[in-house]
C-alpha positions as CSV (number, residue, x, y, z in Angstrom):
1,X,0.0,0.0,0.0
2,X,1.4,3.3,-1.0
3,X,1.4,6.2,1.5
4,X,2.8,8.8,-0.8
5,X,1.3,12.2,0.1
6,X,0.8,15.0,-2.5
7,X,3.3,17.7,-1.9
8,X,3.4,21.2,-3.5
9,X,6.1,23.8,-3.6
10,X,5.3,24.7,0.0
11,X,4.9,21.2,1.3
12,X,1.7,19.1,1.8
13,X,-1.4,20.1,-0.1
14,X,-4.7,19.9,1.7
15,X,-8.2,20.7,0.3
16,X,-10.9,22.3,2.4
17,X,-14.6,21.3,2.4
18,X,-17.5,23.3,4.0
19,X,-21.2,22.7,3.9
20,X,-24.5,24.0,5.3
21,X,-27.7,22.1,5.1
22,X,-30.0,25.1,4.7
23,X,-29.1,28.5,3.4
24,X,-30.0,31.3,5.9
25,X,-30.2,29.0,8.9
26,X,-28.6,31.0,11.7
27,X,-28.2,27.8,13.8
28,X,-25.4,26.5,11.6
29,X,-21.9,27.7,11.4
30,X,-21.5,29.7,8.1
31,X,-19.4,28.2,5.3
32,X,-17.2,31.3,5.6
33,X,-16.6,30.6,9.3
34,X,-15.9,26.9,8.5
35,X,-13.4,27.7,5.8
36,X,-11.6,30.2,8.2
37,X,-11.2,27.5,10.9
38,X,-10.0,25.0,8.3
39,X,-7.4,27.4,7.0
40,X,-6.0,27.7,10.5
41,X,-5.9,23.8,10.8
42,X,-4.0,23.6,7.5
43,X,-1.5,26.2,8.7
44,X,-1.1,24.4,12.0
45,X,-0.3,21.2,10.0
46,X,2.4,23.0,8.1
47,X,0.5,22.4,4.8
48,X,-0.7,24.5,1.9
49,X,-4.4,25.0,1.0
50,X,-5.2,23.3,-2.3
51,X,-8.8,23.9,-3.5
52,X,-11.8,25.0,-1.4
53,X,-15.1,23.2,-2.0
54,X,-18.4,24.5,-0.6
55,X,-21.9,23.0,-0.8
56,X,-24.6,25.6,0.0
57,X,-27.9,24.3,1.3
58,X,-27.1,20.6,0.5
59,X,-28.1,17.8,2.8
60,X,-25.4,15.2,3.6
61,X,-28.0,12.7,4.9
62,X,-30.6,12.6,2.1
63,X,-29.4,10.2,-0.6
64,X,-31.5,12.0,-3.2
65,X,-29.5,15.2,-2.8
66,X,-26.5,15.5,-5.1
67,X,-23.6,17.5,-3.7
68,X,-21.5,18.7,-6.6
69,X,-18.7,20.2,-4.6
70,X,-18.4,17.0,-2.5
71,X,-18.3,14.9,-5.6
72,X,-15.5,17.1,-7.1
73,X,-13.5,16.8,-3.8
74,X,-13.8,13.0,-3.8
75,X,-12.6,12.8,-7.4
76,X,-9.5,14.8,-6.4
77,X,-8.9,12.6,-3.4
78,X,-9.4,9.4,-5.4
79,X,-7.1,10.5,-8.2
80,X,-4.3,11.6,-5.9
81,X,-4.5,15.3,-6.9
82,X,-4.5,16.4,-3.3
83,X,-2.9,15.1,-0.1
84,X,-6.0,15.1,2.0
85,X,-9.0,17.2,3.2
86,X,-9.8,19.4,6.2
87,X,-13.4,19.9,7.3
88,X,-14.9,21.8,10.3
89,X,-16.3,18.5,11.6
90,X,-17.1,15.1,10.2
91,X,-20.9,15.9,10.1
92,X,-20.1,18.5,7.5
93,X,-18.3,16.0,5.4
94,X,-21.0,13.3,5.5
95,X,-23.8,11.8,7.5
96,X,-23.8,8.5,5.6
97,X,-21.5,5.7,6.5
98,X,-21.4,4.4,2.9
99,X,-19.8,7.7,1.8
100,X,-17.2,7.3,4.6
101,X,-16.2,3.9,3.2
102,X,-15.5,5.6,-0.1
103,X,-13.1,7.9,1.7
104,X,-11.4,5.0,3.5
105,X,-10.8,3.3,0.2
106,X,-9.3,6.5,-1.2
107,X,-7.1,6.8,1.8
108,X,-5.2,3.7,0.8
109,X,-3.1,6.0,-1.3
110,X,-2.2,7.9,1.8
111,X,-4.4,10.9,2.8
112,X,-4.5,13.3,5.7
113,X,-8.0,13.7,7.1
114,X,-8.4,16.5,9.6
115,X,-11.3,18.2,11.4
116,X,-11.4,20.9,14.0
117,X,-10.6,18.5,16.8
118,X,-8.1,16.0,15.5
119,X,-6.7,13.8,12.7
120,X,-8.0,10.5,11.4
121,X,-5.3,8.0,10.3
122,X,-7.2,5.9,7.9
123,X,-4.2,3.6,7.3
124,X,-4.7,2.0,10.7
125,X,-7.5,-0.1,12.2
126,X,-7.9,2.3,15.2
127,X,-8.0,5.3,12.9
128,X,-10.7,3.8,10.6
129,X,-12.7,2.8,13.7
130,X,-12.6,6.3,15.1
131,X,-13.6,7.7,11.7
132,X,-16.5,5.2,11.3
133,X,-17.7,5.9,14.8
134,X,-17.8,9.6,14.1
135,X,-19.8,9.1,10.9
136,X,-22.1,6.6,12.6
137,X,-22.8,9.1,15.3
138,X,-23.6,11.8,12.7
139,X,-25.9,9.4,10.9
140,X,-27.7,8.4,14.1
141,X,-28.3,12.1,15.0
142,X,-29.7,12.7,11.5
143,X,-32.0,9.7,11.7
144,X,-33.3,10.9,15.1
145,X,-33.8,14.4,13.8
146,X,-35.6,13.1,10.7
147,X,-38.0,11.0,12.9
148,X,-38.8,14.0,15.1
149,X,-39.3,16.2,12.1
150,X,-41.7,13.7,10.4
151,X,-43.6,13.2,13.6
152,X,-43.9,16.9,14.1
153,X,-45.1,17.4,10.5
154,X,-47.7,14.7,10.9
155,X,-49.0,16.2,14.1
156,X,-49.2,19.6,12.4
157,X,-51.1,18.1,9.4
158,X,-53.6,16.3,11.7
159,X,-54.2,19.6,13.4
160,X,-55.1,21.2,10.1
161,X,-51.8,23.0,9.5
162,X,-49.9,22.6,6.2
163,X,-46.2,21.8,6.0
164,X,-45.6,23.7,2.7
165,X,-42.1,25.2,2.1
166,X,-43.2,27.4,-0.8
167,X,-46.2,29.7,-1.0
168,X,-49.1,27.6,-2.4
169,X,-50.6,29.0,-5.5
170,X,-53.9,30.8,-4.7
171,X,-52.9,31.5,-1.1
172,X,-50.6,33.9,0.8
173,X,-47.5,32.5,2.5
174,X,-49.5,31.3,5.5
175,X,-51.4,28.9,3.3
176,X,-54.7,30.1,4.7
177,X,-55.3,33.6,3.4
178,X,-56.7,33.6,-0.1
179,X,-54.8,35.6,-2.8
180,X,-57.8,36.6,-5.0
181,X,-55.8,37.4,-8.1
182,X,-54.6,33.7,-8.2
183,X,-57.7,32.1,-6.8
184,X,-59.7,33.0,-9.8
185,X,-57.1,31.6,-12.1
186,X,-56.9,28.3,-10.1
187,X,-60.7,27.9,-10.3
188,X,-60.5,28.5,-14.0
189,X,-57.9,25.8,-14.4
190,X,-60.0,23.3,-12.4
191,X,-63.1,24.0,-14.5
192,X,-61.2,23.6,-17.7
193,X,-59.6,20.3,-16.5
194,X,-63.0,19.0,-15.5
195,X,-64.3,19.8,-19.0
196,X,-61.6,17.6,-20.5
197,X,-59.2,20.3,-21.7
198,X,-55.6,19.2,-22.0
199,X,-53.1,20.3,-19.4
200,X,-50.7,21.5,-22.1
201,X,-53.3,23.7,-23.7
202,X,-54.1,25.3,-20.4
203,X,-50.4,25.9,-19.7
204,X,-49.9,27.5,-23.1
205,X,-52.9,29.8,-22.6
206,X,-51.7,30.9,-19.1
207,X,-48.2,31.7,-20.4
208,X,-49.7,33.6,-23.3
209,X,-51.7,35.7,-20.9
210,X,-48.6,36.5,-18.9
211,X,-49.8,34.5,-15.8
212,X,-47.0,32.9,-13.8
213,X,-46.7,30.4,-11.0
214,X,-46.3,31.5,-7.4
215,X,-42.5,31.7,-7.9
216,X,-42.8,33.6,-11.1
217,X,-42.1,30.7,-13.4
218,X,-43.7,29.6,-16.7
219,X,-46.4,27.0,-16.6
220,X,-46.2,23.5,-17.9
221,X,-48.8,20.8,-18.1
222,X,-47.3,19.0,-15.1
223,X,-47.3,22.3,-13.0
224,X,-50.9,22.9,-13.8
225,X,-51.8,19.4,-12.6
226,X,-49.7,19.6,-9.5
227,X,-51.0,23.0,-8.5
228,X,-54.7,22.2,-9.0
229,X,-54.5,18.8,-7.3
230,X,-53.1,20.3,-4.1
231,X,-55.4,18.9,-1.4
232,X,-55.4,22.4,0.1
233,X,-57.6,23.6,-2.8
234,X,-60.2,21.0,-1.7
235,X,-60.1,22.2,1.9
236,X,-58.0,19.2,3.0
237,X,-54.5,18.7,4.5
238,X,-52.4,15.8,3.3
239,X,-49.3,14.2,4.8
240,X,-47.1,11.9,2.7
241,X,-49.9,11.6,0.2
242,X,-52.6,10.7,2.8
243,X,-55.4,13.1,3.6
244,X,-55.4,13.5,7.4
245,X,-57.5,16.5,8.3
246,X,-59.6,19.4,7.0
247,X,-57.8,22.6,6.4
248,X,-58.8,26.0,8.0
249,X,-59.9,28.8,5.7
250,X,-61.5,28.8,2.3
251,X,-61.4,25.9,-0.1
252,X,-60.7,27.4,-3.5
253,X,-62.4,24.7,-5.6
254,X,-64.3,22.6,-3.1
255,X,-63.8,19.1,-1.9
256,X,-66.2,17.5,-4.4
257,X,-64.5,19.0,-7.5
258,X,-61.1,18.2,-6.0
259,X,-62.1,14.5,-5.5
260,X,-63.4,14.4,-9.1
261,X,-60.1,15.8,-10.4
262,X,-58.1,13.3,-8.3
263,X,-60.2,10.4,-9.6
264,X,-59.8,11.6,-13.2
265,X,-56.0,11.4,-13.0
266,X,-55.9,8.2,-10.9
267,X,-58.0,6.6,-13.6
268,X,-55.5,7.5,-16.3
269,X,-52.9,4.9,-17.3
270,X,-49.2,5.6,-17.7
271,X,-47.8,6.9,-20.9
272,X,-48.9,9.3,-23.5
273,X,-52.4,10.7,-22.9
274,X,-55.1,10.2,-25.5
275,X,-55.0,12.6,-28.4
276,X,-57.4,15.5,-28.3
277,X,-58.2,14.9,-32.0
278,X,-60.5,11.9,-31.5
279,X,-64.1,12.2,-30.3
280,X,-64.9,8.5,-30.3
281,X,-61.6,7.0,-29.2
282,X,-62.3,4.3,-26.6
283,X,-66.1,4.9,-26.7
284,X,-66.8,2.5,-29.6
285,X,-65.9,-1.1,-29.9
286,X,-64.7,-3.5,-32.6
287,X,-67.5,-5.7,-34.0
288,X,-65.0,-8.5,-34.6
289,X,-63.1,-8.9,-31.3
290,X,-64.9,-6.4,-29.0
291,X,-61.9,-4.2,-28.2
292,X,-62.1,-0.5,-28.1
293,X,-61.2,1.5,-31.3
294,X,-58.6,4.2,-31.0
295,X,-57.4,7.0,-33.2
296,X,-54.6,6.8,-35.8
297,X,-53.1,9.3,-38.2
298,X,-53.2,8.3,-41.9
299,X,-50.2,10.3,-43.1
300,X,-50.0,8.4,-46.4
301,X,-53.6,9.4,-47.4
302,X,-54.8,12.6,-48.9
303,X,-55.9,15.2,-46.3
304,X,-59.5,16.1,-45.7
305,X,-61.0,18.8,-47.9
306,X,-60.3,21.5,-45.2
307,X,-56.6,20.5,-45.4
308,X,-56.4,18.7,-42.0
309,X,-54.7,15.4,-41.7
310,X,-56.8,12.3,-42.4
311,X,-57.4,10.0,-39.5
312,X,-59.1,6.7,-38.8
313,X,-60.4,4.7,-35.8
314,X,-58.7,1.3,-35.7
315,X,-58.8,-1.8,-33.6
316,X,-55.1,-1.4,-33.0
317,X,-53.1,-4.3,-31.5
318,X,-50.3,-2.0,-30.5
319,X,-52.6,0.2,-28.4
320,X,-55.1,-2.2,-26.9
321,X,-52.6,-5.0,-26.4
322,X,-55.1,-7.5,-27.9
323,X,-56.8,-5.8,-30.8
324,X,-57.4,-7.7,-34.1
325,X,-56.4,-5.0,-36.6
326,X,-59.4,-6.1,-38.7
327,X,-61.8,-3.2,-38.2
328,X,-61.3,0.5,-39.1
329,X,-63.4,3.5,-40.1
330,X,-62.6,7.0,-41.2
331,X,-62.6,9.5,-38.3
332,X,-64.7,12.2,-39.9
333,X,-67.3,9.7,-41.2
334,X,-67.7,8.0,-37.8
335,X,-67.8,11.3,-35.8
336,X,-70.6,12.5,-38.1
337,X,-72.5,9.3,-37.8
338,X,-72.1,9.2,-34.0
339,X,-73.3,12.8,-33.8
340,X,-76.5,11.8,-35.6
341,X,-76.9,8.7,-33.4
342,X,-76.5,10.8,-30.2
343,X,-79.1,13.3,-31.4
344,X,-81.5,10.5,-32.3
345,X,-81.2,8.9,-28.9
346,X,-81.3,12.0,-26.8
347,X,-84.2,13.6,-28.7
348,X,-86.4,10.5,-28.6
349,X,-89.2,11.2,-26.0
350,X,-89.2,7.5,-25.1
351,X,-85.5,7.7,-24.1
352,X,-84.9,7.7,-20.4
353,X,-83.5,11.2,-20.6
354,X,-86.0,12.7,-23.1
355,X,-87.4,16.1,-22.2
356,X,-90.5,18.0,-23.4
357,X,-91.9,21.5,-23.2
358,X,-93.8,20.7,-20.0
359,X,-90.6,19.7,-18.2
360,X,-88.2,22.3,-19.3
361,X,-87.3,23.4,-15.8
362,X,-86.6,19.8,-14.7
363,X,-84.5,19.2,-17.9
364,X,-82.3,22.2,-17.3
365,X,-81.5,20.7,-13.9
366,X,-81.1,17.2,-15.2
367,X,-78.7,17.8,-18.1
368,X,-75.6,18.8,-16.0
369,X,-76.4,16.0,-13.5
370,X,-76.6,13.4,-16.2
371,X,-73.4,14.6,-17.8
372,X,-71.6,14.5,-14.4
373,X,-72.9,11.0,-13.8
374,X,-71.7,9.7,-17.2
375,X,-68.3,11.1,-16.6
376,X,-68.1,9.7,-13.0
377,X,-69.2,6.2,-14.2
378,X,-66.5,6.3,-16.9
379,X,-63.9,7.2,-14.3
380,X,-65.0,4.3,-12.1
381,X,-64.8,1.9,-15.0
382,X,-61.3,3.2,-15.9
383,X,-60.2,2.8,-12.3
384,X,-61.4,-0.8,-12.2
385,X,-59.6,-1.6,-15.4
386,X,-56.3,-0.2,-14.0
387,X,-56.7,-2.2,-10.9
388,X,-57.4,-5.3,-12.9
389,X,-54.3,-4.8,-14.9
390,X,-52.2,-4.2,-11.8
391,X,-51.3,-0.7,-12.7
392,X,-52.5,0.7,-9.3
393,X,-52.6,-0.7,-5.8
394,X,-55.8,-1.7,-4.0
395,X,-55.1,1.0,-1.5
396,X,-54.8,3.7,-4.2
397,X,-57.9,2.3,-5.9
398,X,-60.0,2.4,-2.7
399,X,-58.8,6.0,-1.9
400,X,-59.9,7.1,-5.4
401,X,-63.1,5.1,-5.8
402,X,-64.7,5.7,-2.4
403,X,-65.5,9.4,-2.9
404,X,-66.4,8.6,-6.6
405,X,-69.0,6.0,-5.5
406,X,-70.5,8.5,-3.1
407,X,-70.7,11.0,-5.9
408,X,-72.3,8.5,-8.3
409,X,-74.9,7.5,-5.7
410,X,-75.7,11.1,-5.0
411,X,-76.1,12.0,-8.7
412,X,-78.3,8.9,-9.3
413,X,-80.5,10.0,-6.4
414,X,-80.8,13.5,-7.8
415,X,-81.8,12.0,-11.3
416,X,-84.3,9.7,-9.7
417,X,-85.9,12.6,-7.9
418,X,-86.2,14.6,-11.1
419,X,-87.4,11.6,-13.1
420,X,-90.4,11.2,-10.8
421,X,-91.9,14.4,-12.1
422,X,-90.9,14.0,-15.8
423,X,-93.6,14.3,-18.4
424,X,-93.1,12.8,-21.8
425,X,-94.6,14.5,-24.8
426,X,-94.2,12.3,-27.9
427,X,-96.0,14.6,-30.3
428,X,-94.4,15.2,-33.7
429,X,-93.9,18.9,-32.8
430,X,-92.1,18.1,-29.6
431,X,-89.9,15.5,-31.3
432,X,-89.0,18.0,-34.1
433,X,-88.2,20.7,-31.5
434,X,-86.1,18.3,-29.5
435,X,-84.1,17.2,-32.6
436,X,-83.3,20.8,-33.4
437,X,-82.2,21.5,-29.9
438,X,-79.9,18.5,-29.6
439,X,-78.5,19.0,-33.1
440,X,-77.5,22.6,-32.2
441,X,-76.0,21.4,-28.9
442,X,-73.9,18.7,-30.6
443,X,-72.6,21.1,-33.2
444,X,-71.7,23.8,-30.6
445,X,-69.9,21.3,-28.3
446,X,-66.2,21.0,-28.0
447,X,-64.4,17.6,-28.0
448,X,-64.8,16.9,-24.3
449,X,-68.5,17.9,-24.4
450,X,-69.2,15.7,-27.4
451,X,-67.6,12.7,-25.6
452,X,-69.8,13.4,-22.6
453,X,-72.9,13.5,-24.8
454,X,-71.9,10.2,-26.3
455,X,-71.4,8.6,-22.9
456,X,-74.8,10.1,-21.8
457,X,-76.6,8.7,-24.9
458,X,-75.0,5.3,-24.5
459,X,-75.7,4.7,-20.8
460,X,-76.7,1.0,-20.7
461,X,-75.7,0.6,-24.4
462,X,-72.6,-0.2,-26.4
463,X,-71.8,0.8,-30.0
464,X,-70.0,-1.8,-32.2
465,X,-68.4,-1.0,-35.5
466,X,-68.8,-4.1,-37.7
467,X,-66.2,-5.1,-40.3
468,X,-66.8,-3.6,-43.8
469,X,-68.4,-6.1,-46.2
470,X,-67.8,-4.1,-49.4
471,X,-65.0,-1.9,-50.7
472,X,-65.6,1.7,-51.7
473,X,-65.9,5.3,-50.4
474,X,-69.5,5.1,-49.2
475,X,-69.9,4.2,-45.5
476,X,-72.5,1.5,-44.7
477,X,-74.5,2.9,-41.7
478,X,-75.5,-0.7,-40.9
479,X,-71.9,-1.2,-39.7
480,X,-72.9,0.8,-36.5
481,X,-74.7,-1.6,-34.2
482,X,-76.1,-0.4,-30.8
483,X,-76.3,-3.2,-28.2
484,X,-78.4,-3.0,-25.0
485,X,-76.0,-4.1,-22.2
486,X,-78.7,-4.0,-19.5
487,X,-80.6,-6.8,-21.2
488,X,-77.7,-9.2,-21.0
């Protein structure tokens, strides 16, 4: 084993390392003070200062924190570019025994390890033991502190206090007082998310309007999601992902809407979200194998007359994991046909949700309730599917579906109450008026609203697209088959 120490023109070269865990914490010795003490130790040892490494606000206990200065120091020690290191105390160097072992290995080349109280000779068994004991003591104190901090944070959360480190969007620094200029924006984001608008589109719009995050940064889709899904907005306090108490002050979007948003994202699978181009994606099924049809760009085909890219719905094996690739239909053709089907179903006075002139008031109340019920039932189905595929745990499923089941039961109760006073007018005039109203509503709807209308019309039913029997440009409407699932 070589014990050759690195010497400079003035003798032994020793580097200095200083660190503070949190910038601005007056309880810690400043890095400037640490470096000053270390320079004195270098001089007392008759050595020359090599390089000075400082990590500001970097934990030596948390394995997820990367200390760039410490890493650079270790590279110099391991390469033999310096004769050793001086630190104010070993707790500044590291609080993790595994990192101490790395220094012990490097010391085989011969290194001087100094702190404010003494020297560690890592070439001897006693020196290595003393060094390990010091690091183990530092790790033990860090573990105890972490346990106390976690316990304290949980007690604060149970008491309704938040443990935020940055000002939550929509609130002042205390996390309770509402900042009205941001509260309105947050409510807008929640409303748009519930309507099915993409996170990216919302972020682009906010950035275009000059609206920034609570720290003045630009929005991204992920930031929009993280901000809106903060339990504080639903009047709740969470600790380590678990809701433990109700929060004081005003809930910006309300618990019910927050639970709906949470369920929406819990129901989504991993990977790229569904494209915003496809109205019927996942809502219609293959007439050959029963799998859901999904959208697909046809880049090799001529574009639509308006110049937009041509697309098709396909029973795609690569998307569903078990499709047959035997059924497809042009997107524009199917969207138009499904629109006509939706209007026919919803305008039929014999349909469960038909309205007439004598029940206009009830219908105005029923429409948003029925839409919300259809969306909630789809979320519940998606959650069950993810649980069945093993994509989410039973605990996470239960946490998401419990409030969702309560909402579904509540919405069904409201619909039942309205249905008891419904009056059906099946006259030709009422039917014509209803068709006109529903046609206008379909044509004015955005993508998310059209999907909701389809789900509403197909409650208890399923649409299958049968394989084409003839070749040609004309679409055979008989390929669209509506099945009644409640009769099965």
